[in-house]
C-alpha positions in Angstrom: -50.9 -47.0 59.5 -53.9 -46.4 57.2 -53.7 -48.4 53.9 -54.4 -46.4 50.7 -56.6 -47.5 47.9 -56.2 -46.9 44.2 -59.0 -44.9 42.9 -59.9 -43.2 39.6 -60.7 -39.6 40.0 -63.0 -37.8 37.6 -63.3 -34.1 38.3 -65.8 -31.5 37.1 -65.3 -27.8 37.9 -68.5 -25.6 37.9 -66.9 -22.3 38.7 -68.9 -19.4 37.4 -67.5 -16.9 34.8 -67.0 -14.3 37.5 -65.3 -16.7 39.9 -61.5 -16.9 40.5 -60.5 -20.3 41.5 -58.4 -23.4 40.5 -59.0 -25.6 38.7 -60.7 -23.4 36.1 -64.3 -24.0 35.0 -65.5 -26.7 32.6 -67.7 -24.2 30.9 -69.5 -26.6 28.6 -70.4 -28.9 31.5 -71.7 -26.1 33.6 -73.8 -24.7 30.8 -75.3 -28.2 30.0 -76.1 -29.0 33.7 -78.0 -25.6 33.9 -80.9 -27.4 32.1 -81.6 -29.0 35.4 -83.0 -32.4 36.2 -83.4 -33.6 32.6 -79.7 -33.1 32.0 -78.2 -35.1 34.9 -79.2 -38.5 33.6 -77.9 -38.0 30.1 -74.7 -36.3 31.3 -73.8 -39.2 33.7 -74.6 -41.8 31.0 -72.5 -40.0 28.4 -69.7 -39.5 31.0 -69.6 -43.2 31.8 -69.6 -44.2 28.2 -66.8 -41.8 27.2 -64.8 -43.1 30.2 -65.3 -46.7 28.9 -64.0 -45.6 25.5 -61.0 -43.8 27.1 -59.9 -47.0 28.7 -58.7 -48.4 25.4 -57.5 -45.1 23.8 -54.1 -43.6 23.9 -54.0 -40.3 25.7 -51.2 -37.9 24.6 -47.7 -39.2 24.8 -48.5 -41.6 27.7 -46.0 -44.1 29.0 -46.7 -47.8 28.2 -46.7 -48.7 31.9 -49.3 -46.1 32.9 -52.4 -47.3 34.6 -55.8 -46.0 33.7 -55.8 -43.8 36.7 -52.5 -42.2 35.7 -53.8 -41.9 32.1 -56.9 -40.1 33.3 -54.9 -37.8 35.6 -52.8 -36.8 32.6 -55.9 -36.2 30.6 -57.5 -34.0 33.3 -54.4 -32.0 34.2 -52.2 -31.7 31.1 -51.6 -28.1 30.1 -53.9 -27.0 32.9 -53.7 -23.4 33.7 -55.2 -21.1 36.3 -57.4 -19.3 33.8 -58.4 -22.3 31.6 -58.4 -26.1 31.3 -56.0 -28.0 29.1 -56.8 -29.1 25.5 -57.2 -32.8 26.4 -59.6 -32.2 29.2 -61.6 -29.7 27.1 -61.9 -32.2 24.2 -62.9 -35.0 26.7 -65.9 -33.0 28.1 -66.8 -31.7 24.6 -67.2 -35.3 23.6 -69.3 -36.1 26.7 -71.6 -33.1 26.1 -72.1 -33.9 22.5 -73.1 -37.4 23.4 -75.3 -36.2 26.2 -77.2 -33.8 23.9 -78.0 -36.7 21.6 -79.2 -38.7 24.6 -81.5 -35.9 25.8 -83.6 -36.4 22.6 -84.1 -40.0 23.7 -84.5 -40.0 27.5 -82.3 -42.3 29.4 -84.1 -44.5 31.9 -82.5 -45.4 35.2 -81.9 -49.0 34.3 -79.8 -48.0 31.3 -77.8 -45.6 33.5 -77.2 -48.3 36.1 -76.2 -50.9 33.5 -73.7 -48.4 31.9 -72.2 -47.5 35.3 -71.9 -51.1 36.3 -70.2 -52.1 33.0 -67.6 -49.3 33.5 -66.8 -50.3 37.1 -66.6 -54.0 36.2 -64.0 -53.2 33.5 -61.7 -51.3 35.8 -58.6 -53.1 36.8 -59.2 -52.7 40.6 -60.8 -54.7 43.3 -61.4 -51.7 45.5 -64.8 -51.4 47.1 -65.1 -47.8 45.7 -62.8 -47.7 42.6 -64.3 -44.6 40.9 -64.7 -41.1 42.5 -66.7 -38.4 40.7 -65.8 -35.0 42.2 -68.0 -32.0 41.4 -66.1 -28.9 42.3 -68.1 -25.7 43.3 -71.3 -27.6 43.4 -73.2 -24.6 44.8 -72.9 -23.0 41.3 -75.7 -25.3 40.1 -78.1 -22.6 41.0 -78.0 -19.0 42.3 -80.3 -19.0 45.3 -80.5 -21.2 48.3 -83.8 -23.0 47.5 -82.6 -23.5 43.9 -79.4 -25.1 44.9 -81.1 -27.3 47.5 -83.5 -28.6 44.9 -80.8 -29.2 42.2 -78.6 -31.0 44.7 -81.5 -33.2 45.7 -82.2 -34.0 42.1 -78.6 -34.7 41.3 -77.9 -36.8 44.5 -81.0 -38.9 43.9 -79.4 -40.1 40.7 -76.0 -40.4 42.1 -77.0 -42.2 45.3 -78.6 -45.0 43.3 -75.5 -45.4 41.2 -73.3 -45.5 44.3 -75.4 -48.3 45.9 -75.5 -50.4 42.8 -72.2 -49.8 41.1 -69.6 -48.7 43.7 -69.2 -45.1 42.6 -68.8 -42.4 45.1 -69.6 -38.7 44.4 -68.0 -35.8 46.3 -69.7 -32.4 46.1 -67.0 -29.8 46.8 -67.3 -26.0 47.5 -64.8 -23.4 48.5 -67.7 -21.1 49.1 -68.4 -19.9 52.7 -72.1 -20.2 51.8 -72.0 -23.7 53.1 -75.7 -23.4 54.0 -76.5 -23.9 50.3 -75.7 -27.6 50.7 -77.9 -28.1 53.7 -79.8 -24.9 54.5 -81.6 -24.7 57.9 -85.2 -26.0 57.8 -86.4 -22.5 58.7 -85.1 -21.2 55.4 -87.0 -23.9 53.4 -90.5 -24.2 54.8 -92.0 -25.4 51.5 -92.3 -28.8 49.8 -88.5 -29.1 49.5 -88.2 -29.2 53.3 -90.9 -31.8 53.5 -89.1 -34.0 51.0 -86.0 -33.8 53.1 -87.9 -34.9 56.2 -89.5 -37.8 54.4 -86.2 -39.4 53.7 -84.4 -37.7 50.9 -82.2 -35.7 53.3 -79.1 -34.0 52.1 -76.3 -35.3 54.2 -74.5 -32.8 56.4 -71.5 -31.2 54.8 -68.1 -31.8 56.3 -65.3 -29.3 56.3 -62.7 -31.2 58.4 -60.5 -32.4 55.6 -57.5 -32.7 58.0 -54.1 -31.0 58.0 -50.4 -32.1 57.9 -51.0 -35.3 56.0 -47.5 -35.3 54.5 -45.8 -34.1 57.7 -46.8 -37.2 59.8 -43.7 -39.0 60.9 -41.3 -36.1 60.0 -41.3 -34.4 63.4 -39.0 -36.4 65.7 -37.2 -35.4 68.8 -33.4 -34.7 68.2 -33.8 -35.5 64.6 -34.4 -32.4 62.5 -31.7 -29.8 61.7 -32.6 -26.2 61.3 -31.2 -26.1 57.8 -34.0 -28.6 56.8 -36.8 -26.9 58.6 -36.4 -23.6 56.7 -36.7 -25.1 53.2 -39.7 -24.8 50.9 -39.9 -28.6 50.7 -40.2 -29.0 54.4 -42.7 -26.1 54.9 -45.0 -27.5 52.1 -45.6 -30.7 54.0 -47.6 -28.8 56.7 -51.1 -27.6 56.3 -53.5 -28.6 53.5 -52.4 -31.3 51.1 -52.6 -28.9 48.1 -49.1 -27.5 48.6 -47.4 -30.8 49.6 -48.8 -32.7 46.7 -47.9 -29.9 44.2 -44.3 -29.6 45.4 -43.7 -33.4 45.8 -44.9 -34.1 42.3 -44.0 -30.9 40.6 -41.1 -30.1 38.2 -38.2 -28.0 39.3 -39.8 -24.7 38.1 -43.0 -25.6 40.0 -41.0 -26.3 43.2 -39.1 -23.0 42.8 -42.3 -21.0 42.4 -44.2 -22.6 45.4 -44.0 -19.5 47.6 -45.4 -17.3 44.8 -48.1 -20.0 44.2 -49.1 -19.9 47.9 -49.2 -16.1 47.7 -51.5 -16.3 44.7 -53.9 -18.7 46.5 -53.9 -16.5 49.5 -54.8 -13.3 47.7 -57.6 -15.0 45.8 -56.0 -15.9 42.5 -55.0 -14.1 39.4 -51.8 -12.2 38.5 -50.1 -10.1 41.0 -52.2 -6.9 41.2 -50.9 -3.3 41.4 -52.2 -3.1 44.9 -53.7 -5.5 47.3 -57.5 -5.5 47.9 -58.9 -5.0 51.4 -59.8 -8.6 51.8 -56.4 -9.8 50.5 -54.6 -7.4 53.0 -56.8 -8.9 55.8 -55.9 -12.4 54.7 -52.2 -11.7 54.6 -52.2 -10.1 58.0 -54.4 -12.8 59.5 -52.2 -15.7 58.3 -49.2 -14.2 60.1 -50.6 -12.4 63.1 -53.3 -14.9 64.0 -56.1 -12.3 63.8 -59.3 -13.5 65.3 -62.9 -12.4 64.4 -65.8 -11.9 66.6 -67.8 -15.2 66.0 -70.9 -13.3 64.8 -69.1 -11.4 62.1 -70.3 -14.0 59.6 -70.2 -12.4 56.1 -66.6 -11.2 56.3 -65.4 -14.5 57.8 -67.1 -16.4 55.1 -65.5 -14.3 52.4 -62.1 -15.1 53.9 -63.0 -18.8 53.9 -64.2 -18.7 50.3 -61.4 -16.7 48.7 -58.5 -16.5 51.1 -57.7 -19.9 52.6 -59.2 -19.2 56.0 -60.7 -22.3 57.6 -64.1 -22.8 59.1 -63.9 -24.9 62.3 -67.6 -24.9 63.1 -70.9 -23.2 62.5 -74.0 -23.1 64.6 -77.1 -24.9 63.5 -78.9 -21.7 62.6 -75.9 -20.6 60.4 -75.6 -17.3 62.4 -72.3 -17.8 64.0 -69.0 -19.2 62.7 -65.7 -20.1 64.3 -62.9 -19.6 61.7 -59.1 -19.6 61.9 -56.2 -18.6 59.8 -54.5 -21.9 60.5 -50.8 -22.6 60.8 -49.5 -23.2 57.2 -45.8 -22.3 57.0 -45.8 -22.0 53.2 -48.9 -19.8 53.2 -47.3 -17.6 55.8 -44.2 -17.3 53.7 -46.3 -16.4 50.7 -47.9 -13.7 52.8 -44.5 -12.4 53.9 -43.4 -12.3 50.3 -46.5 -10.4 49.2 -46.4 -7.9 52.1 -42.8 -7.1 51.3 -43.6 -6.8 47.6 -46.0 -4.0 48.4 -43.8 -2.5 51.1 -42.9 0.5 49.0 -46.7 1.4 48.4 -48.0 0.6 51.9 -46.1 -0.8 54.8 -47.4 -3.5 57.1 -48.4 -1.2 59.9 -50.4 1.0 57.5 -52.2 -2.1 56.1 -53.0 -3.2 59.7 -54.5 0.2 60.5 -56.6 0.2 57.3 -57.8 -3.3 58.0 -58.7 -2.5 61.6 -60.7 0.6 60.7 -62.7 -1.5 58.2 -63.1 -4.5 60.4 -64.1 -3.6 63.9 -64.9 -7.2 64.7 -61.2 -8.1 64.8 -59.9 -8.8 68.3 -56.6 -6.9 68.9 -56.2 -8.0 72.4 -56.5 -5.6 75.4 -52.8 -5.2 76.1 -51.5 -4.4 72.6 -50.7 -8.1 71.8 -51.2 -7.7 68.1 -48.9 -4.7 68.0 -46.2 -6.8 69.7 -46.6 -9.5 67.1 -46.4 -6.9 64.4 -43.1 -5.5 65.6 -41.6 -9.0 65.9 -42.8 -9.9 62.4 -41.4 -6.7 60.9 -38.0 -7.4 62.3 -38.0 -10.9 60.8 -39.1 -9.6 57.4 -36.5 -6.8 57.4 -33.8 -9.6 57.5 -35.3 -12.3 55.3 -36.6 -9.8 52.7 -34.1 -6.9 52.8 -35.4 -3.7 51.3 -32.4 -3.4 49.0 -33.2 -6.8 47.5 -36.6 -8.1 48.7 -36.6 -11.1 46.3 -33.2 -12.4 47.3 -34.7 -15.2 49.4 -36.9 -16.4 46.4 -34.6 -15.8 43.3 -31.4 -17.1 44.8 -30.9 -20.9 45.4 -29.2 -19.9 48.7 -32.1 -17.6 49.5 -33.9 -19.8 52.0 -30.9 -19.7 54.2 -31.9 -16.1 55.1 -34.8 -17.6 57.0 -32.3 -18.9 59.6 -31.6 -15.7 61.4 -28.9 -15.3 64.0 -30.6 -14.5 67.3 -28.3 -11.5 68.1 -29.0 -10.1 64.7 -32.7 -10.4 65.2 -32.7 -8.6 68.6 -30.4 -5.8 67.1 -32.9 -5.4 64.3 -35.9 -5.3 66.6 -34.5 -3.0 69.4 -32.1 -0.1 69.9 -30.1 -1.5 72.8 -26.7 -0.2 73.8 -24.0 -2.9 74.2 -26.5 -5.8 73.6 -23.9 -8.4 73.3 -22.4 -7.4 76.8 -25.6 -7.7 78.6 -25.5 -10.0 81.6 -28.3 -12.3 82.9 -30.4 -11.1 85.8 -30.7 -14.7 87.0 -28.5 -17.8 86.4 -29.1 -21.5 86.9 -25.4 -22.3 86.8 -23.0 -19.7 88.3 -20.2 -20.9 86.0 -22.3 -19.9 83.0 -22.7 -16.2 84.0 -21.9 -15.2 80.4 -22.7 -12.1 78.4 -25.6 -12.2 76.0 -23.4 -12.4 72.8 -21.5 -15.3 74.2 -24.5 -17.3 75.4 -26.3 -17.0 72.1 -23.4 -17.0 69.6 -24.7 -20.2 67.9 -28.4 -19.5 68.4 -30.7 -18.9 65.5 -34.4 -18.1 65.1 -36.9 -19.1 62.4 -40.5 -18.0 62.3 -42.9 -16.5 59.8 -46.3 -16.6 61.6 -47.9 -16.9 65.0 -50.4 -19.5 66.4 -53.1 -18.4 68.8 -53.2 -21.1 71.4 -56.3 -21.6 73.6 -54.7 -23.9 76.3 -51.9 -22.6 78.5 -50.6 -26.2 78.9 -49.1 -25.9 75.4 -46.4 -23.4 76.6 -44.2 -26.2 77.8 -40.8 -26.9 76.4 -41.9 -30.4 75.3 -44.5 -28.7 73.1 -42.6 -25.6 72.1 -39.9 -27.4 70.2 -42.5 -29.0 68.0 -44.1 -25.6 67.4 -40.6 -24.4 66.2 -40.7 -27.0 63.4 -43.7 -25.2 61.9 -41.7 -21.9 61.9 -44.3 -20.5 64.3 -44.5 -18.3 67.3 -47.1 -18.4 70.0 -49.8 -15.9 70.8 -50.9 -16.9 74.3 -54.3 -17.9 75.4 -56.7 -15.3 76.8 -56.2 -14.7 80.5 -52.7 -16.1 80.3 -50.7 -15.0 83.4 -47.5 -13.0 82.9 -46.8 -13.3 79.1 -48.6 -12.5 75.9 -46.3 -14.1 73.2 -43.4 -16.5 72.8 -40.8 -16.9 70.2 -38.8 -20.2 70.2 -35.2 -20.2 68.9 -32.6 -22.9 68.4 -30.0 -22.7 71.1 -27.2 -24.4 69.1 -27.9 -24.5 65.3 -25.3 -27.2 64.9 -27.4 -29.7 66.9 -30.8 -31.2 66.0 -34.0 -29.7 67.4 -35.4 -31.0 70.6 -36.6 -29.9 74.0 -33.1 -29.5 75.3 -31.9 -27.4 72.4 -34.3 -24.5 72.4 -34.6 -21.2 74.1 -37.6 -19.0 74.5 -38.1 -15.3 74.1 -41.1 -14.3 76.4 -43.0 -11.1 75.6 -45.3 -9.2 77.9 -47.2 -6.3 76.3 -48.6 -3.3 78.2 -50.9 -0.7 76.5 -51.1 1.3 79.7 -49.4 4.7 80.1 -48.9 3.8 83.8 -46.0 1.6 82.9 -43.2 4.1 82.4 -39.5 4.3 82.8 -37.8 3.4 85.1 -38.8 -0.2 84.7 -40.8 -2.3 87.0 -38.8 -5.4 88.2 -42.0 -7.3 89.1 -43.2 -7.5 85.5 -40.1 -9.5 84.6 -40.4 -11.5 87.8 -43.9 -12.8 86.9 -42.4 -14.4 83.8 -41.2 -17.2 85.9 -40.7 -20.3 83.7 -41.8 -22.7 86.4 -44.9 -20.8 87.3 -45.8 -20.5 83.6 -45.3 -24.2 83.0 -42.4 -23.9 80.5 -40.3 -26.0 82.9 -41.7 -29.0 84.5 -39.3 -29.8 87.3 -36.0 -28.9 88.9 -33.8 -30.7 86.4 -35.0 -28.4 83.6 -32.9 -25.6 85.2 -29.9 -26.8 83.2 -31.6 -26.1 79.9 -33.6 -23.5 78.0 -32.2 -20.0 78.7 -34.8 -17.3 78.7 -35.0 -13.9 77.1 -37.7 -11.8 78.9 -39.1 -8.5 77.4 -41.6 -6.1 78.5 -43.1 -3.9 75.7 -44.5 -0.9 77.5 -46.0 0.4 74.3 -48.0 3.3 75.7 -45.1 4.8 77.7 -44.5 8.5 77.0 -40.8 8.0 77.6 -38.9 5.9 75.0 -36.0 3.6 75.1 -34.9 0.0 75.2 -32.7 -1.2 78.0 -31.0 -4.4 79.1 -31.8 -4.7 82.9 -28.6 -5.0 84.9 -28.3 -7.9 87.3 -28.4 -7.4 91.0 -25.2 -7.9 93.0 -26.7 -10.8 94.9 -29.1 -12.8 92.8 -31.9 -14.2 94.9 -33.0 -17.8 94.3 -36.8 -18.0 94.1 -38.2 -21.0 95.9 -41.5 -22.5 95.2 -44.3 -22.8 97.7 -44.0 -26.1 99.7 -41.1 -27.3 101.8 -40.2 -30.4 99.8 -39.6 -28.8 96.5 -35.9 -27.9 95.7 -35.0 -24.4 94.6 -36.0 -23.5 91.1 -33.3 -21.6 89.3 -33.2 -20.5 85.6 -31.1 -18.3 83.4 -32.7 -15.2 82.1 -31.8 -12.0 80.2 -34.3 -9.1 80.8 -35.1 -6.2 78.7 -37.4 -3.2 79.2 -38.8 -1.7 75.9 -40.7 1.6 76.5 -42.7 3.5 73.9 -43.8 2.6 70.4 -41.3 5.0 68.8 -38.3 4.7 66.6 -36.1 5.3 69.6 -37.1 1.9 70.9 -38.1 0.0 67.8 -36.1 1.3 64.8 -38.4 -0.2 62.2 -41.2 2.1 63.3 -39.4 4.8 61.5 -41.8 7.6 60.4 -44.9 5.5 61.3 -45.2 6.5 64.9 -48.6 8.1 64.3 -49.8 4.8 62.7 -48.7 2.8 65.6 -50.5 5.2 68.0 -53.6 4.9 66.0 -53.5 1.1 66.3 -52.7 1.2 70.0 -55.6 3.6 70.8 -58.0 1.8 68.4 -61.1 0.6 70.1 -62.8 -2.2 68.2 -66.3 -0.6 68.2 -66.1 2.8 69.8 -65.9 5.6 68.7 -66.1 4.6 65.0 -69.7 3.3 65.5 -70.9 6.7 66.3 -69.8 8.2 63.0 -72.5 9.2 60.5 -73.1 6.6 57.8 -73.5 7.5 54.1 -76.3 10.0 53.7 -76.6 10.7 57.4 -76.2 14.3 58.7 -73.2 15.2 60.8 -75.5 15.9 63.8 -76.4 12.3 64.0 -73.1 11.6 65.8 -74.1 13.6 68.9 -77.5 11.8 68.9 -75.8 8.3 68.8 -73.5 9.3 71.6 -76.4 10.3 73.7 -77.7 6.7 73.4 -74.6 5.5 75.3 -74.5 8.0 78.3 -71.6 8.4 80.5 -69.4 5.9 78.6 -66.8 8.3 77.2 -65.6 11.8 77.9 -67.0 13.3 74.6 -69.7 15.8 75.1 -72.4 13.8 73.4 -72.3 11.2 76.1 -73.2 13.9 78.8 -76.3 15.4 77.1 -78.3 14.5 80.2 -76.2 17.2 82.1 -77.7 19.9 79.8 -75.1 22.7 79.7 -72.7 20.7 81.9 -71.4 18.5 79.1 -68.4 17.0 80.8 -68.4 15.8 84.3 -64.9 16.7 84.9 -65.6 20.4 84.2 -69.0 20.6 86.1 -67.5 22.3 89.1 -65.6 24.9 87.1 -68.8 25.6 85.1 -70.8 26.1 88.3 -68.2 28.6 89.6 -68.4 30.6 86.4 -72.2 30.8 86.7 -72.0 32.0 90.2 -69.6 34.8 89.2 -71.8 36.0 86.4 -73.5 39.4 87.0 -77.3 39.5 87.5 -78.6 42.4 85.5 -82.1 42.3 87.0 -80.9 42.4 90.6 -78.5 45.3 89.8 -81.2 47.3 88.3 -83.3 47.2 91.5 -81.7 50.1 93.3 -84.1 49.6 96.3 -82.4 46.4 97.3 -79.3 46.9 99.5 -76.0 45.7 98.1 -75.6 42.9 100.5 -79.1 41.6 99.9 -78.4 42.0 96.1 -75.4 39.7 96.3 -77.3 37.1 98.4 -80.3 37.3 96.1 -78.0 36.9 93.1 -76.3 33.9 94.6 -79.5 32.2 95.5 -80.9 32.6 92.0 -77.7 31.1 90.5 -77.9 28.0 92.9 -81.5 27.6 92.0 -80.7 27.7 88.4 -78.0 25.0 88.9 -80.5 22.8 90.7 
């Protein structure tokens, strides 16, 4: 286990006046550092001197046993608000700036700065190698353009690097901005003297974005140890993801702990008080955090805005800063904040309407080719309908018993999701143990489900029961990897909520989506058959047949016929054998459902939004929206754009090369009409016999067609 050092943290926030972020800006510091190179020396000298004085001063109503680190933390955070810093911190930096201005009139030489820094470090009651950390938040605000930031950072780091070497002080330059290239821009963007200085040895070190996740959760997830009642709590969910939420909850007062979901929602939407309506980027952030929305890697600007303002994470960027891989990572408390916010605005704009608006404005989002995102949306809506009921959407937040709503009886969840007659009486289509051929309601009477978001996996090996129970501790479902055979999504439920969570006490709900009108009622048995848990890797070997019952659903979303049905078992259940002679029969218990049509008759929560769901299902990420006229362009430009992509769609513009025959499908009918048209010139020539007139007329028409 890694040992922890005791460090003193001195933070400076350089947010601009127009930025929304936490902690709020230290305005006086930012204004002073705007003087540039001359101000850095004097600021650092004054900072070290005031820190030295603070060692011996009493700060607020501090406890006698407080260390200097605790004293300084109190000074930096007391009465701190989202919009402004506390009085003690403001007074501290006012004193620093006042002293720094005095020093500017009498320039500080490096030796003086080194002596002052060394004296401060020597007086600290620590033996750590790096006892003092200076964190400069939003460091890119030192200048407004790339070359300016680069130059300023070089100047600042020159001073700081010497201090670090000589006096064991480390400086961290922090930025929530997606404009990460401002810290180390590509050489091609800086061809002048600055780039040459970088090459000659004053190189800005590469930025790092991998701060790590789940620091507080390590050691919590143990097999057959956790109960569902603990997993659904705010305290447990806060331990996953970035350290911000866990540290805030673990060290916060009772009101702070009670407000943690709203705090996560505030961070996700980009800060500030709850608005009257969500901005476009905030809607995108909320949906992405729950539905695992993925961007095309080249859609850089929109991704970086999400990274900067809405908690999206940058995994990597190419060296030319042209392409980014970003994710809305699995953070249970953030997903719960998103759920709270989406339900808060449910009366104004429902989740499907938000998704349609986001998709129209973001063609680079990958929806999946089979309607996968639509399937996740329906599952998420069913969950929210129970946890945030329309009659009292804040029950789960305002009531101390509220978090219990997150533990949903499985039967209740299916009844909320689907319109299925006699659900509790449905029998399995396959059973592993003939003595347990029980109806649905009996098998799952103690089963409960908890999830608030989905994780997009990229490795099909993770859909194994020894991984799936661990995913369940995060309150997450699975969006399967691309090219996954047989299934598109997985929900994990607790088979017996009275027992601890482990690989033998889970069940799985497998979803296969079909956005193809060819999949109609009556249902196709083979679609359920391909969801074989052994072929998929959910079960490893024959002994697994005693565990993990399956619920298998096909969402035939494009079906013109609607209805949800529990598939009846055959009279003689076949036992599927694996290939190979030495492997024993593989048997499993499964309840199968066929869900046809994205309508209220199948999914009751669709309600009056059937048109919205059709728009989402039929949405093409680039076409035909890309053909539409832009601002200021004439309407005729659409036909011109379509002609640039011939034969790709059935619209007339794509068939301009056929002249009058605009659509290939009607070419034959059009030719027949032309042949039947009268030829006035031939009719007027009375010297031509009628038979010859007809032959002449037909020849002319064929010649015209050719």
